[in-house]
C-alpha positions, 0 to 999 in steps of 0.5 A, a space after each residue: 230848466 232851473 234845475 240844481 247842478 249835477 252831482 256825481 262823479 264822471 266814472 273814469 274807470 267805466 269804458 266803452 266795450 270793444 267789439 268782441 266784448 260786445 259779441 260776448 256780451 250778447 251770447 252770454 244774455 241769449 244763453 242766459 235766457 234773454 234774447 238779443 235778437 242774435 250776435 252781432 256786436 251791435 247794441 240795438 234795440 233787441 240787445 238793450 231790451 234783453 240787458 234791461 230784462 237781465 238787469 232787473 232779473 239780477 238786481 241791477 238798475 235796469 238802464 240797458 247799458 251795456 258796460 264792463 260790470 255786466 259783462 263780468 257779472 254774467 261771466 
């Protein structure tokens, strides 16, 4: 809508979490006190909400994105 170009590089080393990693993320969030509504490996609204709350609590940008960086931090 008339704005300037997007500046920044594409996150080439970022990948989507595998099913087992999504389940691990949900388990770890729940154990840390952030309720995901269950562990099913699907990143739905409850998981995104829990993820945002966790990110805010630890000083990360609360974007709700289930990334390897978040999973590594939870580990």
